[in-house]
Backbone as CSV, one residue per row, in Angstrom:
resi,resn,N_x,N_y,N_z,CA_x,CA_y,CA_z,C_x,C_y,C_z
1,UNK,141.442,133.803,-5.863,140.809,132.490,-6.052,141.098,132.008,-7.467
2,UNK,141.534,130.782,-7.568,141.903,130.239,-8.877,140.662,129.973,-9.710
3,UNK,140.893,129.835,-11.038,139.785,129.518,-11.932,139.136,128.204,-11.567
4,UNK,139.975,127.256,-11.112,139.431,125.958,-10.715,138.465,126.095,-9.547
5,UNK,138.870,126.904,-8.529,138.037,127.078,-7.340,136.729,127.775,-7.697
6,UNK,136.805,128.767,-8.595,135.590,129.481,-9.015,134.610,128.513,-9.660
7,UNK,135.142,127.668,-10.561,134.273,126.703,-11.237,133.682,125.701,-10.240
8,UNK,134.479,125.325,-9.227,134.026,124.366,-8.213,132.860,124.928,-7.405
9,UNK,133.017,126.176,-6.893,131.950,126.775,-6.075,130.701,127.060,-6.904
10,UNK,130.902,127.361,-8.164,129.751,127.588,-9.044,128.919,126.318,-9.174
11,UNK,129.617,125.180,-9.312,128.904,123.896,-9.398,128.156,123.596,-8.100
12,UNK,128.819,123.889,-6.966,128.187,123.643,-5.662,126.906,124.461,-5.521
13,UNK,126.965,125.748,-5.911,125.797,126.621,-5.806,124.658,126.152,-6.698
14,UNK,125.019,125.645,-7.905,123.978,125.169,-8.803,123.221,123.992,-8.198
15,UNK,123.905,123.225,-7.353,123.269,122.079,-6.695,122.487,122.508,-5.459
16,UNK,123.103,123.404,-4.648,122.512,123.754,-3.360,121.311,124.677,-3.460
17,UNK,121.324,125.637,-4.361,120.241,126.628,-4.425,118.888,125.976,-4.679
18,UNK,118.768,125.075,-5.674,117.468,124.421,-5.864,117.040,123.603,-4.656
19,UNK,118.007,122.944,-3.986,117.684,122.141,-2.819,117.169,123.013,-1.696
20,UNK,117.833,124.159,-1.475,117.403,125.077,-0.424,116.011,125.607,-0.709
21,UNK,115.713,125.922,-1.961,114.390,126.437,-2.346,113.312,125.391,-2.091
22,UNK,113.632,124.125,-2.440,112.652,123.061,-2.259,112.425,122.747,-0.792
23,UNK,113.397,123.096,0.058,113.265,122.789,1.471,112.320,123.740,2.191
24,UNK,111.930,124.863,1.552,110.961,125.767,2.158,109.632,125.031,2.245
25,UNK,109.010,124.949,3.422,107.772,124.181,3.558,106.717,124.625,2.561
26,UNK,106.052,123.646,1.955,105.022,123.959,0.957,103.915,124.798,1.552
27,UNK,103.586,124.567,2.842,102.484,125.306,3.435,102.813,126.793,3.543
28,UNK,104.122,127.158,3.670,104.494,128.567,3.717,104.192,129.235,2.393
29,UNK,104.518,128.573,1.293,104.248,129.119,-0.031,102.742,129.238,-0.254
30,UNK,102.008,128.158,0.099,100.568,128.155,-0.094,99.882,129.217,0.743
31,UNK,100.372,129.429,1.987,99.769,130.429,2.863,99.854,131.806,2.244
32,UNK,101.001,132.132,1.698,101.178,133.428,1.057,100.314,133.521,-0.183
33,UNK,100.198,132.408,-0.921,99.441,132.396,-2.167,97.966,132.706,-1.952
34,UNK,97.332,132.122,-0.920,95.902,132.334,-0.694,95.619,133.807,-0.417
35,UNK,96.389,134.405,0.468,96.194,135.817,0.786,96.475,136.688,-0.435
36,UNK,97.519,136.344,-1.172,97.859,137.107,-2.372,96.760,137.002,-3.428
37,UNK,96.187,135.809,-3.572,95.123,135.619,-4.565,93.874,136.416,-4.198
38,UNK,93.573,136.487,-2.917,92.424,137.277,-2.466,92.624,138.746,-2.831
39,UNK,93.819,139.238,-2.587,94.109,140.633,-2.909,94.123,140.871,-4.409
40,UNK,94.629,139.887,-5.141,94.698,140.021,-6.599,93.295,139.994,-7.220
41,UNK,92.464,139.054,-6.771,91.101,138.924,-7.316,90.131,139.926,-6.688
42,UNK,90.578,140.513,-5.570,89.731,141.448,-4.816,88.431,140.777,-4.373
43,UNK,88.550,139.511,-3.966,87.382,138.738,-3.543,87.770,137.780,-2.426
44,UNK,87.072,137.867,-1.303,87.256,136.958,-0.173,86.003,136.098,-0.072
45,UNK,86.143,134.808,-0.321,85.004,133.893,-0.296,84.870,133.281,1.104
46,UNK,83.655,133.356,1.643,83.424,132.984,3.033,82.248,132.017,3.133
47,UNK,82.474,130.877,3.780,81.410,129.910,3.992,80.693,130.160,5.301
48,UNK,79.358,130.135,5.261,78.563,130.277,6.479,77.229,129.562,6.319
49,UNK,76.608,129.310,7.450,75.297,128.671,7.480,74.328,129.673,8.096
50,UNK,73.642,130.485,7.282,72.773,131.526,7.823,71.622,130.934,8.613
51,UNK,71.281,131.586,9.705,70.243,131.089,10.592,70.688,131.158,12.037
52,UNK,71.991,131.404,12.244,72.511,131.541,13.601,72.382,133.013,14.006
53,UNK,71.190,133.387,14.397,70.857,134.757,14.773,71.525,135.103,16.101
54,UNK,72.160,136.291,16.237,72.274,137.383,15.271,73.637,137.430,14.565
55,UNK,74.304,136.297,14.452,75.634,136.279,13.853,75.587,136.260,12.330
56,UNK,74.765,135.384,11.764,74.600,135.366,10.314,73.169,134.970,9.983
57,UNK,72.538,135.756,9.133,71.144,135.521,8.790,70.842,136.221,7.470
58,UNK,69.732,135.855,6.851,69.296,136.492,5.622,68.077,137.355,5.917
59,UNK,68.104,138.604,5.432,66.928,139.447,5.584,65.913,139.092,4.494
60,UNK,64.722,139.689,4.517,63.694,139.343,3.512,64.136,139.563,2.065
61,UNK,65.146,140.404,1.854,65.654,140.644,0.500,66.668,139.586,0.071
62,UNK,66.990,138.666,0.986,67.971,137.634,0.678,69.401,138.063,0.931
63,UNK,69.594,139.218,1.571,70.938,139.737,1.850,71.455,139.171,3.165
64,UNK,72.756,138.869,3.200,73.371,138.393,4.430,73.597,139.564,5.383
65,UNK,73.144,139.415,6.627,73.373,140.427,7.654,73.777,139.721,8.938
66,UNK,74.248,140.490,9.918,74.592,139.915,11.209,75.959,140.356,11.687
67,UNK,76.275,139.999,12.916,77.543,140.394,13.524,78.729,139.840,12.744
68,UNK,78.706,138.541,12.440,79.805,137.932,11.688,79.943,138.572,10.309
69,UNK,78.819,138.899,9.705,78.828,139.501,8.366,79.479,140.885,8.421
70,UNK,79.126,141.685,9.430,79.774,142.981,9.618,81.286,142.820,9.744
71,UNK,81.681,141.865,10.581,83.099,141.645,10.859,83.861,141.284,9.587
72,UNK,83.308,140.376,8.798,84.018,139.911,7.608,83.974,140.934,6.485
73,UNK,82.892,141.682,6.374,82.864,142.762,5.386,83.986,143.763,5.664
74,UNK,84.188,144.073,6.942,85.266,144.982,7.312,86.636,144.399,7.035
75,UNK,86.806,143.115,7.320,88.087,142.461,7.051,88.391,142.450,5.561
76,UNK,87.395,142.083,4.751,87.592,142.061,3.303,87.986,143.447,2.792
77,UNK,87.325,144.460,3.301,87.642,145.828,2.890,89.081,146.192,3.238
78,UNK,89.558,145.701,4.396,90.939,145.988,4.800,91.955,145.347,3.858
79,UNK,91.520,144.311,3.123,92.389,143.643,2.151,92.213,144.215,0.744
80,UNK,91.340,145.210,0.621,91.045,145.753,-0.699,90.176,144.817,-1.509
81,UNK,89.374,143.997,-0.807,88.550,142.983,-1.476,87.092,143.127,-1.062
82,UNK,86.245,142.339,-1.705,84.829,142.271,-1.363,84.521,140.876,-0.841
83,UNK,83.721,140.805,0.234,83.337,139.512,0.782,82.203,138.902,-0.039
84,UNK,82.370,137.647,-0.407,81.322,136.885,-1.096,80.930,135.741,-0.169
85,UNK,79.678,135.733,0.273,79.233,134.734,1.252,78.613,133.539,0.546
86,UNK,79.087,132.346,0.933,78.647,131.103,0.317,77.768,130.351,1.310
87,UNK,76.474,130.291,1.034,75.497,129.621,1.895,75.781,128.109,1.874
88,UNK,76.141,127.560,3.042,76.585,126.159,3.115,75.964,125.470,4.320
89,UNK,75.429,124.283,4.104,74.860,123.532,5.227,75.957,123.199,6.236
90,UNK,75.593,123.270,7.514,76.586,123.150,8.577,77.377,121.847,8.512
91,UNK,76.684,120.724,8.279,77.380,119.434,8.323,78.403,119.283,7.207
92,UNK,78.314,120.123,6.160,79.275,120.030,5.062,80.237,121.188,4.984
93,UNK,80.220,122.062,5.992,80.968,123.313,5.872,82.486,123.101,5.973
94,UNK,82.934,122.179,6.831,84.375,121.929,6.943,84.906,121.221,5.695
95,UNK,84.257,120.152,5.218,84.727,119.542,3.960,84.762,120.531,2.797
96,UNK,83.800,121.458,2.746,83.775,122.436,1.660,84.964,123.394,1.742
97,UNK,85.359,123.777,2.954,86.542,124.627,3.122,87.795,123.883,2.668
98,UNK,87.934,122.637,3.113,89.101,121.835,2.748,89.170,121.651,1.233
99,UNK,88.011,121.557,0.581,87.943,121.393,-0.874,88.105,122.717,-1.627
100,UNK,88.374,123.797,-0.872,88.644,125.118,-1.437,87.434,125.730,-2.152
101,UNK,86.234,125.452,-1.606,85.039,126.103,-2.132,84.988,127.563,-1.676
102,UNK,85.697,127.849,-0.597,85.816,129.223,-0.089,87.089,129.320,0.745
103,UNK,87.403,130.528,1.210,88.683,130.787,1.874,88.616,130.674,3.399
104,UNK,87.452,130.990,3.970,87.285,131.002,5.418,85.907,130.464,5.788
105,UNK,85.792,129.985,7.030,84.491,129.728,7.638,84.273,130.800,8.700
106,UNK,83.156,131.489,8.605,82.792,132.493,9.613,81.324,132.252,9.928
107,UNK,81.064,131.380,10.896,79.682,130.949,11.120,79.444,130.590,12.578
108,UNK,79.937,131.445,13.489,79.781,131.149,14.905,80.361,129.793,15.267
109,UNK,81.526,129.470,14.693,82.125,128.152,14.912,82.942,128.134,16.202
110,UNK,82.618,127.176,17.065,83.351,127.027,18.321,84.730,126.430,18.067
111,UNK,85.717,126.998,18.729,87.084,126.478,18.636,87.197,125.246,19.538
112,UNK,87.496,124.104,18.943,87.654,122.870,19.725,88.956,122.183,19.334
113,UNK,89.453,121.348,20.229,90.686,120.613,19.949,90.494,119.658,18.775
114,UNK,89.332,119.066,18.676,89.057,118.139,17.578,89.091,118.874,16.239
115,UNK,88.458,120.039,16.171,88.447,120.801,14.927,89.827,121.344,14.576
116,UNK,90.646,121.584,15.594,91.998,122.081,15.338,92.851,121.064,14.581
117,UNK,92.467,119.807,14.606,93.209,118.787,13.861,93.079,119.007,12.357
118,UNK,91.979,119.653,11.948,91.710,119.879,10.534,91.835,121.342,10.139
119,UNK,91.518,122.241,11.078,91.409,123.670,10.768,92.448,124.496,11.506
120,UNK,92.697,125.688,10.961,93.516,126.689,11.627,92.573,127.800,12.077
121,UNK,92.517,128.056,13.386,91.586,129.045,13.927,92.264,130.385,14.189
122,UNK,91.454,131.424,14.116,91.881,132.764,14.483,91.874,132.899,16.005
123,UNK,92.268,134.084,16.466,92.044,134.419,17.869,90.536,134.377,18.125
124,UNK,90.106,134.046,19.344,88.663,134.058,19.639,88.102,135.467,19.441
125,UNK,86.896,135.546,18.877,86.275,136.863,18.711,84.983,137.003,19.501
126,UNK,84.495,135.896,20.092,83.281,135.997,20.908,83.245,134.821,21.872
127,UNK,82.945,135.117,23.140,82.813,134.052,24.145,81.338,133.757,24.375
128,UNK,80.974,132.520,24.176,79.585,132.111,24.344,79.539,130.890,25.252
129,UNK,78.598,130.007,25.011,78.453,128.788,25.796,77.111,128.171,25.483
130,UNK,76.920,126.948,25.910,75.674,126.254,25.650,74.674,126.486,26.781
131,UNK,73.409,126.652,26.396,72.305,126.750,27.340,71.245,125.720,26.963
132,UNK,70.273,125.552,27.849,69.136,124.677,27.574,67.866,125.511,27.516
133,UNK,67.184,125.447,26.378,65.871,126.060,26.192,64.831,124.975,26.455
134,UNK,63.875,125.241,27.352,62.943,124.204,27.796,61.499,124.626,27.524
135,UNK,60.680,123.687,27.154,59.259,123.943,26.922,58.569,124.333,28.222
136,UNK,57.718,125.348,28.145,56.979,125.792,29.329,56.105,124.665,29.890
137,UNK,55.738,123.719,29.052,54.922,122.585,29.502,55.659,121.708,30.519
138,UNK,57.007,121.806,30.532,57.799,120.947,31.436,58.408,121.738,32.589
139,UNK,57.841,122.913,32.874,58.432,123.787,33.887,58.473,123.136,35.264
140,UNK,57.476,122.346,35.607,57.449,121.709,36.925,58.408,120.525,37.029
141,UNK,58.681,119.878,35.904,59.513,118.665,35.929,60.994,118.947,35.680
142,UNK,61.290,119.997,34.916,62.688,120.289,34.555,63.110,121.614,35.180
143,UNK,63.911,121.528,36.214,64.343,122.732,36.937,65.847,122.959,36.858
144,UNK,66.598,121.931,36.439,68.053,122.056,36.308,68.524,121.103,35.219
145,UNK,69.784,121.222,34.854,70.340,120.408,33.778,70.262,118.914,34.090
146,UNK,70.391,118.549,35.356,70.369,117.113,35.706,69.006,116.490,35.420
147,UNK,67.955,117.325,35.392,66.614,116.805,35.112,66.436,116.431,33.645
148,UNK,67.359,116.894,32.796,67.288,116.545,31.378,67.754,115.112,31.120
149,UNK,68.531,114.570,32.039,69.067,113.221,31.845,68.070,112.183,32.335
150,UNK,67.005,112.021,31.555,65.940,111.100,31.929,65.347,110.483,30.675
151,UNK,64.920,109.244,30.775,64.318,108.566,29.629,62.983,109.195,29.231
152,UNK,62.430,110.019,30.125,61.157,110.685,29.853,61.349,112.053,29.189
153,UNK,62.584,112.417,28.894,62.896,113.726,28.312,63.429,113.562,26.894
154,UNK,62.930,114.389,25.989,63.443,114.414,24.615,64.179,115.729,24.398
155,UNK,65.445,115.613,24.043,66.306,116.781,23.810,66.603,116.868,22.317
156,UNK,66.468,118.057,21.753,66.774,118.257,20.343,68.064,119.061,20.205
157,UNK,68.854,118.751,19.180,70.104,119.469,18.904,70.218,119.696,17.402
158,UNK,70.996,120.706,17.037,71.304,120.889,15.616,72.453,119.955,15.264
159,UNK,72.266,119.190,14.216,73.228,118.160,13.845,74.609,118.760,13.551
160,UNK,75.657,118.105,14.053,77.027,118.493,13.766,77.601,119.594,14.626
161,UNK,76.824,120.085,15.594,77.298,121.174,16.447,77.975,120.624,17.702
162,UNK,78.611,121.513,18.462,79.191,121.083,19.734,78.087,120.647,20.694
163,UNK,76.896,121.227,20.557,75.765,120.810,21.392,75.366,119.371,21.085
164,UNK,75.472,118.990,19.849,75.190,117.619,19.421,76.101,116.654,20.190
165,UNK,77.380,116.970,20.214,78.357,116.116,20.905,78.150,116.154,22.423
166,UNK,77.884,117.358,22.937,77.722,117.532,24.388,76.517,116.766,24.919
167,UNK,75.379,116.892,24.243,74.146,116.277,24.728,74.265,114.759,24.819
168,UNK,74.928,114.159,23.834,75.072,112.705,23.826,75.844,112.218,25.056
169,UNK,76.829,112.998,25.487,77.648,112.613,26.650,76.984,113.006,27.966
170,UNK,76.362,114.194,27.993,75.825,114.721,29.247,74.484,114.111,29.630
171,UNK,73.694,113.707,28.615,72.352,113.198,28.892,72.135,111.838,28.228
172,UNK,72.878,110.819,28.650,72.802,109.497,27.996,71.443,108.824,28.138
173,UNK,70.668,109.178,29.164,69.365,108.549,29.367,68.272,109.199,28.508
174,UNK,68.491,110.439,28.093,67.471,111.179,27.352,67.371,110.682,25.913
175,UNK,66.235,110.950,25.292,66.066,110.695,23.863,66.616,111.919,23.125
176,UNK,67.608,111.709,22.258,68.235,112.814,21.527,67.735,112.825,20.090
177,UNK,67.163,113.926,19.673,66.740,114.108,18.279,67.628,115.142,17.615
178,UNK,67.903,114.957,16.334,68.776,115.860,15.596,68.026,116.464,14.412
179,UNK,68.093,117.803,14.318,67.467,118.515,13.216,68.510,119.368,12.503
180,UNK,68.151,119.862,11.314,69.123,120.566,10.477,69.294,122.047,10.796
181,UNK,68.279,122.683,11.401,68.371,124.132,11.590,68.029,124.554,13.015
182,UNK,68.551,125.718,13.397,68.278,126.281,14.715,66.791,126.570,14.894
183,UNK,66.192,127.160,13.856,64.789,127.555,13.973,63.880,126.342,14.147
184,UNK,64.163,125.253,13.427,63.359,124.038,13.590,63.470,123.494,15.013
185,UNK,64.684,123.508,15.548,64.903,123.023,16.916,64.164,123.883,17.936
186,UNK,64.338,125.198,17.844,63.732,126.111,18.814,62.209,126.076,18.734
187,UNK,61.680,126.058,17.523,60.231,126.045,17.366,59.609,124.731,17.828
188,UNK,60.367,123.635,17.712,59.846,122.357,18.197,59.672,122.382,19.716
189,UNK,60.521,123.149,20.406,60.368,123.328,21.856,59.176,124.232,22.144
190,UNK,59.084,125.349,21.418,57.985,126.296,21.628,56.627,125.649,21.388
191,UNK,56.572,124.704,20.453,55.318,124.019,20.136,55.057,122.826,21.058
192,UNK,56.011,122.532,21.926,55.846,121.427,22.859,56.065,120.057,22.260
193,UNK,56.695,120.002,21.079,56.952,118.715,20.430,58.128,117.984,21.066
194,UNK,59.068,118.744,21.615,60.193,118.184,22.367,60.316,118.961,23.663
195,UNK,61.132,118.456,24.573,61.219,119.080,25.892,62.282,120.163,25.994
196,UNK,63.401,119.993,25.287,64.492,120.952,25.445,65.366,121.007,24.197
197,UNK,66.019,122.133,24.022,66.950,122.368,22.913,68.256,122.863,23.504
198,UNK,69.343,122.176,23.217,70.665,122.597,23.687,71.357,123.338,22.551
199,UNK,71.783,124.572,22.827,72.409,125.360,21.756,73.161,126.544,22.353
200,UNK,73.710,127.381,21.458,74.526,128.519,21.894,73.691,129.610,22.562
201,UNK,74.269,130.179,23.593,73.604,131.144,24.459,72.970,132.338,23.726
202,UNK,73.681,133.046,22.829,73.078,134.243,22.224,71.771,133.963,21.499
203,UNK,71.756,132.906,20.721,70.552,132.561,19.956,69.398,132.215,20.889
204,UNK,69.664,131.388,21.893,68.596,130.957,22.789,68.066,132.106,23.635
205,UNK,68.930,133.009,24.047,68.469,134.158,24.832,67.521,135.027,24.015
206,UNK,67.856,135.242,22.744,66.983,136.041,21.883,65.650,135.330,21.654
207,UNK,65.698,134.048,21.379,64.467,133.300,21.132,63.580,133.297,22.374
208,UNK,64.170,133.063,23.532,63.402,133.014,24.775,62.755,134.359,25.081
209,UNK,63.471,135.450,24.774,62.928,136.788,25.065,61.689,137.095,24.242
210,UNK,61.557,136.450,23.085,60.409,136.691,22.207,59.309,135.633,22.357
211,UNK,59.555,134.630,23.181,58.590,133.537,23.335,58.420,133.170,24.817
212,UNK,58.250,134.175,25.646,58.255,133.992,27.099,57.134,133.091,27.609
213,UNK,56.030,133.029,26.903,54.912,132.210,27.364,55.078,130.737,26.989
214,UNK,56.000,130.460,26.067,56.126,129.108,25.528,57.378,128.374,25.986
215,UNK,58.435,129.121,26.333,59.714,128.493,26.676,60.358,129.227,27.846
216,UNK,61.365,128.594,28.436,62.198,129.257,29.436,63.607,128.685,29.355
217,UNK,64.554,129.388,29.928,65.954,128.963,29.923,66.352,128.444,31.295
218,UNK,67.097,127.344,31.315,67.720,126.923,32.561,68.829,127.922,32.882
219,UNK,68.988,128.220,34.149,69.810,129.356,34.549,71.279,129.340,34.183
220,UNK,71.958,128.240,34.350,73.410,128.224,34.220,73.876,127.754,32.845
221,UNK,75.008,128.326,32.401,75.647,127.830,31.180,76.050,126.366,31.377
222,UNK,75.831,125.566,30.355,76.266,124.182,30.404,77.749,124.062,30.069
223,UNK,78.223,124.967,29.220,79.642,125.019,28.847,80.030,126.475,28.597
224,UNK,81.316,126.711,28.456,81.830,128.003,27.984,82.615,127.740,26.714
225,UNK,82.328,128.516,25.656,82.946,128.266,24.358,83.365,129.572,23.697
226,UNK,84.433,129.496,22.895,84.918,130.641,22.127,84.680,130.414,20.645
227,UNK,84.190,131.447,19.958,84.026,131.381,18.510,85.278,131.887,17.820
228,UNK,85.607,131.265,16.691,86.758,131.709,15.911,86.482,131.606,14.426
229,UNK,87.264,132.344,13.652,87.251,132.227,12.192,88.172,131.065,11.830
230,UNK,87.754,130.221,10.896,88.526,129.022,10.553,89.023,129.062,9.122
231,UNK,90.272,128.600,8.930,90.882,128.519,7.601,91.524,127.146,7.444
232,UNK,92.003,126.872,6.238,92.776,125.647,6.030,94.103,125.756,6.786
233,UNK,94.668,124.623,7.124,95.903,124.591,7.906,97.035,125.377,7.242
234,UNK,97.015,125.422,5.915,98.101,126.074,5.186,97.998,127.593,5.175
235,UNK,96.861,128.149,5.617,96.608,129.577,5.431,96.923,130.426,6.666
236,UNK,98.117,130.259,7.187,98.514,131.021,8.375,98.609,132.513,8.092
237,UNK,99.010,132.895,6.895,99.113,134.317,6.562,97.739,134.974,6.565
238,UNK,96.741,134.263,6.070,95.375,134.791,6.046,94.832,134.962,7.459
239,UNK,95.070,133.972,8.312,94.611,134.066,9.697,95.348,135.175,10.442
240,UNK,96.634,135.333,10.182,97.393,136.424,10.819,96.833,137.782,10.417
241,UNK,96.468,137.905,9.141,95.873,139.156,8.658,94.537,139.421,9.348
242,UNK,93.737,138.354,9.528,92.458,138.541,10.219,92.678,138.943,11.678
243,UNK,93.613,138.281,12.357,93.881,138.620,13.759,94.285,140.080,13.913
244,UNK,95.096,140.576,12.982,95.503,141.983,13.013,94.285,142.883,12.823
245,UNK,93.413,142.519,11.887,92.196,143.307,11.656,91.302,143.294,12.885
246,UNK,91.128,142.109,13.503,90.267,141.979,14.676,90.738,142.906,15.800
247,UNK,92.046,142.937,16.024,92.590,143.825,17.048,92.289,145.281,16.744
248,UNK,92.446,145.671,15.487,92.162,147.052,15.089,90.676,147.361,15.212
249,UNK,89.814,146.413,14.806,88.360,146.607,14.849,87.892,146.849,16.280
250,UNK,88.486,146.118,17.214,88.127,146.301,18.622,88.599,147.660,19.147
251,UNK,89.842,148.023,18.824,90.392,149.297,19.308,89.651,150.491,18.726
252,UNK,89.185,150.357,17.492,88.513,151.481,16.827,87.076,151.676,17.294
253,UNK,86.539,150.709,18.040,85.159,150.799,18.510,84.158,150.106,17.602
254,UNK,84.623,149.619,16.452,83.715,148.961,15.519,83.098,147.691,16.085
255,UNK,83.864,146.953,16.839,83.385,145.707,17.447,82.199,145.989,18.373
256,UNK,82.364,146.967,19.269,81.299,147.289,20.219,80.067,147.862,19.524
257,UNK,80.281,148.648,18.478,79.139,149.200,17.738,78.322,148.085,17.086
258,UNK,79.012,147.108,16.506,78.308,146.009,15.865,77.578,145.143,16.894
259,UNK,78.192,144.926,18.047,77.523,144.190,19.113,76.221,144.873,19.513
260,UNK,76.280,146.184,19.670,75.085,146.924,20.092,73.982,146.819,19.034
261,UNK,74.367,146.973,17.765,73.374,146.922,16.692,72.660,145.566,16.673
262,UNK,73.435,144.492,16.737,72.856,143.171,16.522,72.315,142.496,17.770
263,UNK,72.829,142.867,18.954,72.396,142.215,20.182,71.485,143.078,21.056
264,UNK,71.533,144.406,20.872,70.766,145.303,21.743,69.674,146.038,20.961
265,UNK,70.083,146.849,19.984,69.098,147.614,19.208,68.272,146.711,18.296
266,UNK,68.905,145.740,17.680,68.271,144.719,16.838,67.285,145.293,15.809
267,UNK,67.720,146.202,14.938,66.808,146.742,13.925,66.306,145.684,12.952
268,UNK,67.007,144.562,12.875,66.639,143.477,11.966,65.479,142.632,12.481
269,UNK,65.200,142.707,13.794,64.288,141.753,14.430,62.862,141.814,13.888
270,UNK,62.384,143.009,13.579,60.986,143.144,13.154,60.726,142.481,11.794
271,UNK,61.793,142.297,11.012,61.602,141.727,9.678,61.944,140.233,9.613
272,UNK,62.374,139.661,10.741,62.749,138.258,10.763,61.572,137.430,11.267
273,UNK,61.130,136.425,10.514,59.961,135.634,10.912,60.064,135.049,12.314
274,UNK,61.272,134.638,12.716,61.452,134.005,14.006,61.148,134.949,15.165
275,UNK,61.329,136.254,14.920,61.213,137.205,16.023,60.065,138.195,15.869
276,UNK,59.151,137.966,14.942,57.995,138.838,14.808,57.059,138.676,15.980
């Protein structure tokens, strides 16, 4: 190769290499960066809204406990990091993730097509669905979901949830009230202030089991829903790492052990005001 040709190809490479580097999608670089930063800082920041029993809740000492908490503590450990839980109101939890206040949302969040426009979800880790919790005072009048669609019925929902969206469409004739917390919604039914509460099955089943004289559940699921861990769209590497951990956690038996602790044995129940 002549000296001229060598100089020519050298010039071409000086032009092409920077262009090729810039053509790598920014989200690929950012995805690697988030996971790398977590490992470097040894800290995984997680947004949740405690109160969704038994997935995430605070014990009397102010410590975060629950199924989701177990899962994320294990994931953080697999990354050589510690999980730091950021208590965040539900209606602001997605904007806070996008604003990088934390790395993941782990708060019993249902995977929906609408949320997928903003978030990147993990593989589903729990299958749930919506149920209706009904005041015992309305046992004779409300026997099925269709009885909720009446101008004489007041339905309460937690603001910003899939139940919030579902109730508005499914029960257009009913009076819909929106409250900020699960406990406020459930207790308003138990006290007879409203007729029904639409929410996720695990929470309502636990509440109903402890308040049998005051409330009852309508028999059939209103919907079927999957919970997932949510990240920013750019964080595919972080979600891939979680999916790998989730698969290992299930195979190792850790998933089933945590389910039994929080849904069956429930050692936390005696210290939680809602379930005393």
